[in-house]
N, C-alpha and C positions, 0 to 999 in steps of 0.2 A: 504494499500499499504505499510505503514511503517513496518509492520510485515512480510509483504512478502519480502521485501527488506532484511530485517534482516536475514530471512531463507536462503536467497540466499547468501547473505553475509557469513554466518556460514559454508554453505555447501562447497561454493568455497574456502574459506579461510583454512578452516580445511583440506580439499583435498590436498590443495597446500603444506601445512605444513607437513601432512603425507608423501606426494609423495617426499618431498624433503629430510624428515629424513630417508626415508627408502633408497634413493639413497645416502645420506650423509654417510651411512654404509659403502659403498663401492665406492668411487668416481672412482677409476680406472676401476670399471666395466662398468660405463657410458662411460669413455673415449675409451675403447675398442670398445663400440658399435658405438661411432662417428667415430672411424677409419673405421669400417664397413661401415658406409654411405658415408664417404670420398672415400673409395675405389671404391666403386660401381659407384660414380658419377665422378671418374677420379680426384678427387681434392687432390692429393698426397701431394701437398705442404702444405695443412692443417692439416695434420696428426700429426706433431710436436705440433700443438695448441690444440690438441683434450683434453689433462688433464687439462690445464688452462681454457678453456671453459666449461669443465665439472664442474670445482669447481665453476666457476662464476654462472653457470645456475642453479646447485644445491641451491647455496646460494641465489639467487635471488627468487626462489621458496618459500623458508622458510619466506625470507624477506617480500615478496609480500603478502604471505598469513597472515603474522602477521599485516601487514600494512592495509590489507583489513579489517579485525577483528576488529582493533581498529580504523579505519577511519583515518589514518595518511596520510597526503597529498594524500588525496583520488583521487582528479582528476588527478594527475599524476599515481599513482600506479594502479588506474582501468583501465586506458589505456594501460599502458606497461604489464599488467596481460592478458588484452584482445589479444594484439599483441602475447603474449606468447603462449596462448590457441591455436590461429590461426596456430602458428608455429609446435605447437604438432600436431593439426589436419591434416595439410599437410604431416608431417612426418608419421603418422599412417596411412592415406590414401594411401601413398605410399607403405609402407609395405604390406598393405592389398591388392591393386590392382594391384602392380607390380609384386609380386612374387621374387624380387630380394635380398629382407631382410627376413631372417626367421622370426624374431620377433623384435619388438621395443624397447623391454627392458624398458618400461616407468616406471615400478616400480621396476626396478632392478631384482637381482636374487632370490629375498625373496618371491615375489608374482608375480606368472605367471598368466596372463590371456590371452585369445586368442587375436588374432589381430582384430578380429570383435567386441569383447566387448570393447577393447581399443579404436577402432575408433570411435564407436558410445557413448561411455564416453566421449570423445574429442568432438564431435558433441553437446552432452547436455550441456557441460561445455561452447562451444564457445557461445550457446544461452544465458545461464545464465550470462557469461561474457558481452554480449552484452546488456543485460538488464542493469547490474550494471553502464556499460558507459553511456547509455542513461539517468539513472536516478541519475547521480553521483551527481548533485547539491542538491539533497534531502538527501544525507548521511550526518549525524552529526558525528563528531569524538567523540569517547568514551573517549580518552586520547589526549589532545592537549597541546601544550607548551612544557616546558621542560620535564614533565612525559612521555610524547609520545615519544619525542626525546630520552630520556633515554632507553625506552624498544626498541626502534629501534636500537639503538647503541648497546646493550646487545644482540639483536637479531642476529645482523651482526656478533659480535665477535663470539657468539655461532655457526653460520651457518658455518663460516670459519674455526673456532677453531676445530670443531668435525671432519671435513674432513682432517685437518692436522694431527690430531691424528690418524686417519684410515690410513692415508698414511705412517705414520712413523711407525707405528705397524701392526696390521692387524684388518681387519673389527670386529666390535663388536660382531656382530652375524654373523657366518659363515653359508651362505645359498647355497655355492657351492658343488658340489658332493664330494670333498675331504676333508669333516670335520673330526674333531677328533671323533674317534670311528667307522669309516667306514672301512670296510673289502674290500680293491680294488679287491682281488681275487673273491668276490662275485658280487660286482657291475660292474665289466667289462664283465659281461656275462648277456645275455638276462634274464629277469626274470621268473621263472615259471608260467605257465598258462597265458602267455602274449598273447595279441591278435593282429596278424599281421595286417598289412594295407591291405585293401580290394580294389581290383582293377575290373573294368569292362572291357572286350574287346570291342574295338570301330573299326568297319571295314568302310574303306572309298573306294566308289564305285564312278564310273564316268559314266554319261550318257549325250549324247548330250553336251558336254562340261561343264557340270554341276557336282560338286563333292557334294556327301551326305553322311552323318555319319548314320551308322546303328549298332544295338546291334546284339547279337546272337539270340535273341527272332525274329528279324524282318528283317535281312538281305535277299536281293533278290537272294536267291540260285536258284529260279526256273526261274527268269527272265534273259535271255542270253543278253539282251540288256544292262545291267548294267555290266561294267567291273571294275574287282578289282584294287584297286589302293596302298593301304595301310593297315596295321591293327596298332593300338597303344592302350596302356593301360592308362586308366583314373582313377585316385583315388577316390573312392566312400566313403570310410569310413577309417579315419585315426586310426591306431592302437597305442599300446603300446609296442610293439616288439623291443624296443631299450634300450640297456645297459644304466644305468645311468652314467657310467664311459667309455669313448670311446678313442680309440687312445693311451691308455698308453703302449707305447712302448719304452723300454730302450735298448739301444745298444751302442757298442764303436765307435770310429770313422771310423773303418773299416767294419761296418757293422754287427759285431757279436751280437746276442741278448742276453741280460742279464735279461730280464722281468722276466720270471718265477723263475729264479734261486734267485732273490732279493726277489720276493713277497713270496717264499715260503721257504725262508732259515730261520732255528731255530734261535731262538733268537731276539735280537734287531738290527736295523741297523739305520744310520743316512743317510737321503738323504738331500743334500744341493743343493737348487734350484737356479741356476744362468741362468737367462734366456737370459740377454745379457751381457756378462762380461764387454764389453766397457763401459756400462752404470750403472753397479752395484756399489751400495753403499758400502764403505769399512769401515764405522762405525763399531767400536767394532771387527775389526778384530783380535785384540790380543786376546780377549775372545774366539774367534772362534778357533783360532790356539790352545788354552789351552785345549779346549774341544775335538779338534780332537786327541790331543796326548794323553789325558786321555783315550779316546776311543780306541786308538790303543793299549794301555798298557793293557786294559780290554778285547781285542779282538773283539771290537764292529766295525764292518765294517763303514766307512764314504766315501760316494759315493758323488761326485759333478755331478750334472745333467745339462749339459751346452746345451744350444740352438744355440750354434755359432760354426763356425768351429774350426778345430784343432789348427791351427795358432793363432787365436785370443784367444783361450781358454787356450792354453799353456804361451802365453804372460802375461794372467791374473795371472796365477799361479807364473811364476817368478817375476812380478812386485810386489806381495804381500807376497813374501818369504814363499811360502806354499811348496816348491819344497822337503824339509826334512821331509815333514809329509806324513804319508801313506794315500793319499786322492786319490781315484781310479777315473780317468776321464771317465765319461761316457756322452751318447747324449740323450736327450729328445726333443721332438717337441716343439716349441716355445709358439703354442696356448695351448697345453696340460700344459705346464709350467705356464702360465699365469692364468690358470684356477685352478690348483692345488695349488698356492701359489700366493697370492696379494702382493708379495713383492719380490723385486730384490736387493739382494738375500733374500733367506728365508730357513729356516731349519725344517724339519720333521723328526720326530721319527717314525718308524714303527715296528711292531712285527709280523711276518708271514704275512705281507700284512695288518696288521690293524694299522690304523693311532693312535699313541699314544698321539703326541704333535706336535704343529706348533708354529713357532716363527719367527718374522721379524728380519731384521738386528738389530734392535734397542733392541732387547729382547732375544739374545742368551742365553740360560740358563747356569749356572755355571757347574763346573766339578761334582757336586755333584749329577746332575741327573744321572750320570753313574752308582751310586748305586743303 
């Protein structure tokens, strides 16, 4: 039994540490997924709390995983971990059976697994977690006293610190569709040889007040006692005929489109993503101004892609003394903006639609990048 419990501890502990580290790479991604749940459940009041909740949840995954491995405060952490697994199982079950959420995002954007796989993974974890709670008195700590406490303190600092760094800069590893090297002109189209979704026609007929579904192969075309009610299409097999990049549409506030013009333009262009001007960080704004001026002198276009209305955007320009700089104000959907740039604001350099570089508000490049 001793070795069996050790195996369970290692599996559960390592999986939670790994899951936490993957999500710590992009805590904003988890907060956006939380917003999706809150919106579906009508809990709009909780949406401002999504980022703090995401940070705490990710940190707890890492901390609890380490605690289970070393046996630190095991009775407390085993129970808390079991509650967290039960909560995750509820979420994945809701995603799988309700159909209201496309995917749960349990491993962030870097590791994609199906909703069915995620649910049964959590069910298996729930069983393992229950075993750890039942036999918690048999678990002996690997590190106790001051060494164990020191390890947990260091783990907590790391779990929170790595997320703060990712929020202030950009994810350590970009798993999103808009990573450096991507050609937006290619990825916003359906890939060649893609397989479309496969549907079956389902016919609904009624007889004696009873409705029944039929397929093309067996519908009662010879039996006049059945009366046609409706026809629906049911997904049989999911295809992959979906572009990697969707809804990348740039316009001005009057609705004039600039997408193709910007993505096919010769030479380099700067795209300054400002999803929410009223919430945008203004750190290093002087560096950005110098870069925009240098770009202007070299004839490199500098576009501001705002997801707010014209009044809010213009006020942001005035408040930050950007009026004298040739920054062209354009519009990009907020969902696309937060997918393309995990920083508000953030800067992207493209060349004929190919992404050459990405920087957060903390890391605006110097004017030497113009060379």
